[in-house]
N, C-alpha and C positions, 0 to 999 in steps of 0.2 A: 867802345867794344872791347869784349874779350875773348881771349881763344879759351875753349872750354874741352878741348879734346884734338887728339891727333890720330893718324894714322900712318904705317909705313906702306908703301907699296913693295909688294911684291908680284912680279910678272911670270907666269906658266902657261904652258899648254896643257897641263894634267892637274886641273881644279881638284879634283876627288883626293889624288894623291896629295899635293901641296897642303889641303888643309888638314889632311889627317896627321903630316908631319908638323904642322903649325899648331894643330892642337896639341901636340905632346909636348912639343918645344915651350908652350906657354903654360901648358897644364892646365888646359881650359877649354870649354866648347865654343865649337863655332858659333858667334853671335848671331848671324845673318847674310843671307844669300840673295841675290836679286842677279836681273840680266836686261843689260842695255841692247837687245835687239839691231837697235838701228846702227851701232857701232861693232855689232857682231862678239860681243863682250858679255860674260859670266865673273860675277864677282860675288866673294864672301869675307866678312870679318871676323879674324881671332884676334882680338883686343892684344898688342897695339898694330897688327899688320892686316892691309886690305889686301885681298889676294884677288888679281886679276888676271882672268885667263880667256885667250884666246887663238886666235891663227896667227902666224908670223905677220900676217898682212894686217890685221885687226891692232896688233900689239903695238907694232911701231909707233905709231902716233902717241902712243900713251907710255911709254919707256922713257921718255925725258921728266916724267912727273916725278917729283923730289919726295913728296907727303902729301897729306891730304889734312886739312886743319878746321876744325870745326870750330865756328864763331858765333855769339850770342846775337849779332847784329847785322845782317848783311847791306844795310842803310849807313850802318858808321863806317863798315869796311870800305865800302864803294865810297864815300867821301873821302877816307882816309888817302886810298888809293889816287883818286884824281889829284889832292891836293900835293901827292908826292910825285905827279904825273909818271903813274905805273901804269904800264900795259896790260890791260885785260884782254887776254884772248879770245876768251870766248864766256858768255853770260847765258846762263841757262837754269831749268828747273829740273830737276834730277828726282829720281826715286825716294830721294831724302829728303829733300827740301832743294831752295835755291844755291846755285853755287855759280862761282864764277873761276876760271882759270886765268893766272895770273904769271907775267913773265916778270919777273924783278930784274933791277938793274944789273943783279951780278950775273942774271944767266938762268938763273934758279926757276922751274916752272912748280908751282904750287896750286892746289885746287883748294879754294877755301868754301865751306858750307855751310850754311845755317839749317841746323837739323830741324826737321817737325820734334815738339817735346817727346814724343812717343819713342823717338830714335835716340833721345841723348844717353 
């Protein structure tokens, strides 16, 4: 399993203003945007940032997220996590591809995603 990309999460209640700020900071345009209606969240990426927007209640569970890491093989990652006895908090298929939310032994909460080839 290889790490192929990563994003730094940023949390806001003003998606458009925050996207504009990070576009200026990173000197690049927004890569993509999408919604997760069941969680009440809207997201956008301006590499290397993933901007997460929603109400304070919707953002609360997400705020402990420290990074989003793209991997080339979810199966290999899961096997390694199992071998290391690492807690998978949630296993799902999101808008980008399969993902797992993991709590590492040091307490870090990280989302790992195997993106569809078109999203890499």
